[in-house]
Each structure stands twice: as structure tokens, then as C-alpha cells.
C-alpha positions in Angstrom: -13.9 -21.5 26.8 -12.9 -25.0 25.3 -12.1 -25.9 21.9 -15.0 -28.5 20.7 -14.0 -28.7 17.6 -11.1 -28.2 15.2 -11.5 -28.2 11.1 -8.6 -28.5 8.8 -8.8 -27.3 5.0 -6.2 -27.8 2.3 -7.5 -25.7 -0.8 -5.8 -24.7 -3.9 -7.5 -21.3 -5.2 -6.2 -20.2 -8.9 -5.5 -16.7 -9.6 -7.1 -14.5 -12.1 -4.0 -14.3 -13.6 -0.1 -15.1 -12.6 1.2 -13.4 -10.1 5.0 -12.6 -11.3 8.1 -11.4 -8.8 11.9 -12.3 -9.5 11.7 -15.4 -7.3 8.8 -17.2 -8.7 5.7 -17.0 -10.8 2.2 -17.9 -8.7 -0.6 -19.4 -10.4 -2.6 -20.7 -7.7 -2.2 -20.1 -3.5 -2.0 -23.5 -2.2 -3.8 -22.7 1.4 -4.0 -24.4 4.9 -7.1 -23.1 6.5 -7.8 -23.8 10.3 -11.3 -23.4 12.0 -11.5 -23.9 15.6 -15.3 -23.8 17.7 -16.1 -22.8 21.4 -19.0 -22.1 22.9 -20.8 -21.4 19.5 -17.8 -19.3 18.4 -15.3 -19.4 15.7 -12.0 -18.5 14.5 -10.5 -18.9 11.2 -6.8 -18.7 10.6 -4.7 -19.1 7.4 -1.4 -20.0 6.0 -0.3 -19.9 2.6 3.8 -20.7 2.1 5.8 -22.4 -0.6 6.4 -19.2 -2.2 10.5 -19.1 -3.1 12.0 -16.6 -1.1 9.3 -15.6 1.0 9.1 -18.5 3.4 11.3 -21.6 4.1 8.4 -23.6 5.2 6.4 -25.3 2.2 3.0 -25.8 1.7 3.1 -29.7 2.4 5.0 -28.7 6.0 2.5 -26.1 6.7 -0.6 -29.0 5.8 1.3 -31.8 7.7 1.9 -29.6 11.0 -2.2 -29.0 10.8 -2.7 -32.4 10.7 0.1 -33.6 13.5 -1.3 -30.4 15.8 -4.5 -29.9 15.1 -6.4 -32.9 16.9 -4.5 -32.1 20.1 -6.2 -29.1 20.5 -9.3 -30.7 21.2 -11.0 -30.0 25.2 -8.2 -27.8 25.3 -8.9 -24.2 26.6 -7.5 -21.3 24.8 -4.7 -20.1 27.0 -3.8 -24.4 27.4 -3.9 -24.0 23.1 -2.1 -20.7 22.7 0.8 -22.5 25.0 1.0 -25.5 22.9 1.0 -24.2 19.4 3.5 -20.9 20.9 6.1 -23.7 21.6 6.4 -24.2 17.6 6.2 -20.7 16.6 10.0 -19.9 16.3 10.7 -23.1 14.1 7.6 -22.7 11.9 6.1 -19.7 12.1 3.8 -19.7 9.1 2.7 -23.4 10.1 1.8 -22.1 13.4 0.0 -18.8 12.2 -3.8 -20.0 11.4 -4.1 -21.8 14.7 -2.7 -18.7 16.9 -5.0 -16.2 14.9 -8.0 -18.6 15.1 -7.6 -18.6 18.7 -6.9 -14.9 18.9 -10.2 -14.6 17.4 -12.1 -16.5 19.8 -10.6 -15.0 23.0 -11.3 -11.5 20.9 -7.8 -10.1 21.2 -7.1 -6.6 20.7 -5.1 -7.2 17.8 -7.8 -8.5 15.6 -11.1 -6.6 17.0 -13.3 -4.8 14.4 -13.3 -0.9 14.4 -16.4 0.5 16.3 -17.5 2.3 13.2 -16.8 1.6 9.7 -13.0 2.6 8.3 -10.5 1.5 5.8 -7.0 0.9 5.1 -5.3 2.2 2.0 -3.9 -1.0 -0.2 -1.2 -0.2 -2.8 -2.2 -0.9 -6.7 0.2 -3.7 -8.4 1.3 -2.7 -11.5 1.3 -5.7 -13.7 1.6 -4.1 -17.4 4.5 -3.9 -19.4 4.2 -1.9 -22.6 4.2 1.5 -22.3 0.5 2.1 -23.5 -0.5 -1.1 -21.0 1.1 1.2 -18.5 -0.1 4.6 -18.7 -3.7 2.8 -19.0 -3.4 0.9 -15.6 -1.8 3.7 -13.9 -4.7 5.7 -15.0 -7.0 2.9 -13.7 -5.4 3.1 -10.4 -5.6 7.2 -9.8 -9.4 7.1 -11.2 -10.2 4.3 -8.6 -8.7 6.3 -5.8 -5.0 5.0 -5.1 -2.2 6.8 -3.7 0.5 4.2 -4.0 1.4 2.0 -6.7 4.0 -1.1 -6.5 6.1 -1.7 -9.3 8.1 -5.1 -9.1 11.2 -4.8 -10.8 14.7 -7.6 -10.4 14.3 -8.9 -14.0 16.5 -7.0 -16.4 18.0 -4.1 -14.9 17.7 -2.0 -18.3 14.3 -2.9 -18.7 13.2 -2.1 -15.2 14.6 1.3 -15.3 12.5 2.0 -18.6 9.5 0.8 -16.8 10.0 2.4 -13.7 10.5 5.9 -15.9 7.6 5.5 -18.1 5.5 5.0 -14.9 6.5 8.1 -13.1 6.2 10.2 -16.1 2.6 8.8 -16.5 1.9 9.3 -12.8 2.9 13.1 -13.2 3.4 13.2 -9.1 -0.1 11.8 -8.5 0.7 8.9 -6.4 3.6 7.4 -4.6 5.7 4.7 -6.1 7.1 1.8 -4.2 9.7 -0.2 -5.7 10.3 -4.0 -5.3 12.9 -6.0 -6.5 12.1 -9.5 -4.4 15.4 -10.1 -3.9 16.5 -9.9 -8.1 19.4 -7.8 -8.1 23.3 -7.9 -7.7 25.3 -5.2 -6.2 26.2 -3.8 -9.5 22.9 -4.3 -10.9 21.4 -2.3 -8.0 23.6 0.9 -8.1 23.0 0.9 -11.8 19.2 1.1 -10.9 19.2 3.7 -8.0 21.3 5.9 -10.1 19.0 6.1 -12.8 16.1 6.6 -11.1 14.7 10.1 -10.3 13.8 10.1 -6.6 11.0 12.1 -7.1 7.6 10.2 -5.7 9.7 7.3 -5.1 8.6 6.0 -1.9 11.1 3.3 -1.4 13.4 0.8 -3.1 12.4 -2.5 -1.4 14.8 -5.9 -1.0 17.2 -5.6 -4.0 19.2 -8.1 -2.8 19.2 -11.8 -1.1 17.8 -12.0 2.5 21.0 -12.4 4.0 23.2 -10.1 1.9 23.6 -7.6 4.5 26.7 -6.0 3.6 25.3 -5.2 -0.3 22.7 -3.5 1.7 25.0 -1.3 3.7 26.9 -1.0 0.6 24.1 0.3 -1.5 22.5 2.6 1.6 25.8 4.4 1.4 25.2 6.0 -2.3 21.5 5.4 -2.9 19.3 8.5 -3.4 16.5 6.5 -3.1 14.7 5.4 0.2 15.9 2.1 1.3 13.5 -0.7 2.7 13.7 -4.5 3.5 10.8 -7.0 3.3 12.2 -10.8 3.0 15.6 -10.0 5.2 12.9 -9.3 8.0 11.4 -12.1 10.0 11.5 -10.8 13.4 12.8 -8.2 15.6 16.4 -10.0 15.6 16.6 -8.5 11.6 14.9 -5.3 12.4 17.8 -4.8 15.2 20.4 -5.4 12.9 19.1 -3.6 10.1 19.0 -0.3 12.7 22.6 -1.5 14.0 23.8 -1.5 10.3 21.9 1.6 9.0 21.3 0.2 5.9 17.2 0.8 5.3 14.3 3.3 6.3 11.6 0.8 6.0 10.4 -2.1 7.3 7.9 -4.4 6.0 6.3 -7.4 7.7 4.2 -10.5 7.0 2.0 -12.1 9.6 3.1 -15.7 8.3 6.1 -14.6 9.2 6.0 -13.6 12.6 3.4 -16.6 13.7 0.5 -14.5 15.3 -1.2 -11.5 15.3 -0.5 -10.3 18.7 3.6 -10.9 18.0 2.8 -9.2 14.8 1.5 -5.6 16.5 4.2 -6.2 18.8 6.9 -6.2 16.3 5.2 -3.1 14.7 5.1 -1.0 17.7 8.8 -1.9 18.7 10.3 -1.2 15.0 8.4 2.0 15.0 10.8 2.9 18.2 13.7 2.2 16.6 12.4 5.0 14.1 11.4 2.9 11.0 8.5 3.5 8.9 6.5 0.3 8.7 4.7 -1.5 5.8 2.7 -4.4 6.8 0.6 -7.0 4.2 1.2 -10.1 2.2 0.2 -9.7 -1.8 0.6 -13.3 -2.3 -2.6 -14.2 0.6 -5.7 -15.2 1.1 -8.8 -13.1 2.2 -8.7 -14.3 5.9 -4.9 -13.0 6.5 -5.4 -10.0 4.3 -8.3 -9.1 6.6 -6.6 -10.0 9.9 -3.4 -8.0 8.5 -5.6 -4.8 7.6 -7.0 -5.0 11.1 -3.7 -4.8 12.6 -2.5 -2.3 10.4 -5.7 0.4 11.1 -5.2 -0.4 14.8 -1.0 0.2 14.4 -1.2 3.2 12.0 1.0 1.6 9.4 2.1 3.0 6.0 0.1 2.1 2.8 -0.8 -1.5 3.0 0.0 -4.5 0.8 -2.8 -6.7 2.2 -4.0 -7.0 -1.8 -3.3 -10.7 -2.5 -7.3 -11.7 -2.1 -7.9 -9.2 -4.8 -5.9 -11.7 -7.0 -7.7 -14.9 -6.9 -10.2 -15.9 -9.1 -13.5 -16.0 -7.1 -13.8 -15.6 -3.0 -14.1 -18.7 -0.6 -16.3 -16.6 1.8 -19.7 -16.2 2.5 -19.1 -12.5 2.4 -16.0 -11.6 0.6 -13.8 -8.5 1.5 -15.0 -4.7 0.0 -13.1 -2.6 -1.7 -13.8 1.1 -2.4 -11.5 4.0 -3.8 -8.1 2.2 -3.8 -9.1 1.2 0.3 -10.0 -1.9 1.9 -13.1 -1.1 4.2 -13.6 -2.7 7.7 -17.2 -2.7 8.3 -18.1 -3.3 12.3 -20.7 -5.8 11.2 -18.4 -7.7 9.1 -17.4 -11.5 10.0 -15.1 -13.8 8.4 -17.2 -17.0 7.3 -16.4 -19.4 4.7 -18.7 -20.1 1.8 -19.1 -24.1 2.2 -19.4 -24.8 -1.4 -16.5 -22.5 -2.5 -14.5 -24.4 -0.1 -15.7 -28.0 -1.1 -15.0 -26.8 -4.8 -11.1 -26.2 -3.9 -10.4 -27.9 -1.2 -7.9 -31.4 -1.8 -7.9 -32.2 1.6 -9.9 -32.1 4.7 -9.9 -33.2 8.3 -12.3 -32.6 11.5 -12.0 -33.3 14.8 -14.7 -32.9 17.6 
């Protein structure tokens, strides 16, 4: 199968409301999309970078990579194209992801195969309310909608964070697990105060309290924390997973496909991490529909914990001809569903576009 056409798009898609984490406030997604065509078939991949604390690659660098490499894939077969792009994966995993996942779609990689019958992947609900009344209201809506795991972002002000988590615990009344995420926002003393003042009941785990390279702090916290600990921003590949295993500082590890570079590599990382005894979380709360759907397919096949591939729910509108479907807190995987861009929506949000072939 020879690549006959390469289409590249840079889109800026606004969010319904700003998405706040300890290291950033995101108002729009800055996507690079790659569409490869061969033998009347199409593969689509996405990268969304430029989030402080998530990736070292910027959106501009990802788009520049696409501009430089896209035309070079014309006339290559899928094996040649895959080998060529893989040569850049170590240093630029985010930039290579849309190319490699497009190639994997075209080659019908098992990692991105649709299920043989309708299935679903459970997704976390993200608590965004701050006042006690609004927290209770939002959590009630999550529970009535079928969500079984709620994520609470902390890492801002430790005293207010403690209060907010306690309010959420009281409001949920053991009806759902709480996944607490500091997004690298705490010092060691703040993290110690947090874990000592939170009842571990129904807390699934406490995610990434420190900057990604603060391993010593993670080890010290693990010695006294009644809450299970997890790592996200620290995890870029198996070296970091192996380090977490050696240091015995976490029970959970979280992957984002755009940090690994391809669907097949991600599936391998998940399997290896499970063999080390880790509970595995998959998903990107700051990614679009294409990446979220790819991660959902992998999560379904690899059987990971409740997923975080919910970034698409934050978009103001879908850029697909047929949007992803949610039901009862789950992302639906329909064997007849196919990722296909809506040309009008793509044109609406495109800030740049190149096509070769």
C-alpha cells in the first residue's frame, strides 16, 4: 500500500470553558492533524501540544515537523513511512504521533482495530465547581449520568484543596471513587499536609503531586501517605516506569499516547507496566476527538482502569462528520463507526493547511 496523498491541518478549536490545571489554563486546543490516503483508504492522526507541564514540544514545533516531513512520505509504502517517522520518535514523540497513528490506521494495526461488537470505555468525570453548593450539584449530575470515578483537580491552595476534596467526599457518599490530581502543583510540605488531612476512604489515588523530576520527594511522600500514589507527567516511557518500580514510590502510572508516539508502542508500554505490577491509567484530558478515540480503542483492548480520554468533551463543537458518543459515563465504541473529518468544521478552525499529492 503506497501513500498517495498527505493532508496537514493546523486547527485552533475553542473550548466550552477554560480548562484549569495547576500549571496552565487552556482556552483552546491547538491541533496538528495528519490525514494519509492510500488505496482509497484514509488514516487520521492528531497531536495537541503546548501545554506547560505536559509536553516539552510546542504546538509550533509539532506543526513545523509536519510541514517538513509530510511531503517526504509521498510514494512510500506503509513500512517505509513507519520506519522513517519512527526515527524521530525518541526526541519528538508528540510530533510523530499523528503520522504513526495514521499509518497504523491504514495498516489495520490491532492496536486501533474497532471491537467486533458494540462496546464502551468508562470515562472519569472532571469536577470543575468550586462552591459547596455547585460541587454537590455537579457531583449529583455525574452520578445520575452513570459516572463511577470523579477526578478532582488540586495543586492550587492546599487548604482550599483539602476542603474541596472533603466536600466532594461528603457529597458522593461512597457512590463513586475520587481520583485526585495535583498536576505537579505541590511542594513536599504541602503534599504531606494534603495526604495527612484527607480520609483515604474512596480515594482511588493521588496523582502527580510534584514536578516530573522530583523523584526524591515522591519517595519521601510514599513512605507516609495513606493515599495510594500515582504518576502522570513523570511518565514518558518505560525508563520512567522502571524507575518508579525501583523506587517503589507509586502504585499507578498514567500514559498519554502523544507522549509515547504511536498506538502500538503505547499498547506495549501498558502491557509491560502491568507486568511490573502497576495499575495503568490511559487518557488525555487535553486532547481532541481523534486522539481520545484512539486511546479508547487501546484502553478497551488492554483493559486499563477508568479512562481519562475526555478532552473531546471540552471542545465547543466536534470537527468530525459524526461525533463521538457518550452514554452513562462511557464512551461508546461502535464497530461501524469511522473517524472522518467534517470539511466545513475543519475549514472553520484551520489556521494553516498543506496538501501533497
